N, C-alpha and C positions, 0 to 999 in steps of 0.2 A: 591169906588173910580175910577174913568175913568183912563184908562190905557194911559200913555204918551207915543206917538209914535216918535220916532226919524226919521226925515225925512230921513237920511241917511240909517238907516235900511229899510225903507220902499222902498227905490230905489234899494238897493241891492236884497231885497225880488223880486222886480219886474224883475230885470234882471236875477235872477234862474229862476223865472217863465218862462220868454220869452224863456231861453234856454231849457226849457222842453216841450214846445207846439210842438204837432205832428200836422204839418199842410199838408194839401192835396191840391195840385192845379192840376186842370184838366180843360178841356175845353168842353162846352156845345153849342150846336146851338141853336140860338136865331131865332127870326122870321125872315124869307125872306132870310134864309140860313146864316145869320151873325153868327160869332163865338163870344163866350164870354169866357172869362177866370175865373174860380171860385176859391176863395180861401176860404177853410173853416178849422176850427181847432183851430181857435184862440179864446181865451177865451174872450167873449165879457163883462164879469163881470169885468175883470182884465184890460182888454186893451180898448181903444177908437178905434173901428174898423172905426169910421167917419175919425177919425185923419190918421190912418194908409193906409185908402183908398184915401184920401186926398194926402198923400205924394206919393203913388204909382201912381196915375193919373197924378201928375206933373212931375214925372221922366219919364213916359212912354209915356205922351203926348197922353192920351186917356181919354175917358169918363167913367164913373162907377157910381156904387152905393153900397149901404149896404143893404141886403135884408135878412131877417130870419136868422140873425147871421152868414152871409158869406158875402165875398167881391165878387162883380161881375164887371171885367173889360171889356170894348168893344174891342174886337181883341183878337188875339193869343199871349199873352205874356208869356207862360210857359217857355220860355228859359232864361228870364230876371229876373222873379218873385224870384227865388230862391235866387239869389246873393243880389236884392234889400232888402230881407226881413232879410238877412245876415246883410246888412248894418243898418238896424233897429233894431238890437240886437237879432234877433231870430237865433237859431241854423240852418245853411243850412243843416246839417246832417239829421235833422229830418223833412225837407221840402221835401215831397214825391210827385214828378212831374209825371203825367201820360200822 
C-alpha cells in the first residue's frame, strides 16, 4: 500500500532540510580574468538548483548557470549571497563564505 504524504509534512521536512544544508560560497577565476561566485553544498536531489539560481540571478542582476551540482554566478557576490540564501530559507550560520 503506498504511503500517503501530507503536503504540509513534506514542506516542513524541506524547511528542516534547508536549515541543515552546509553551503560553501567562494570565488573562482573564469576565463580572461573574470570572477565567478561558486555556491556548492545544496542537495540537488532535494532542491531545484535551477530555481535557486534563477532567484539569485534576478536578485543580483547577473548571469550564471548550474553545473556539476553547483551554482555559478558571474562576478563576485560573496558579500550578498549569504543573506539571499537566508531569505530563501537556508540557515545563514551554515553558509561558509571564503
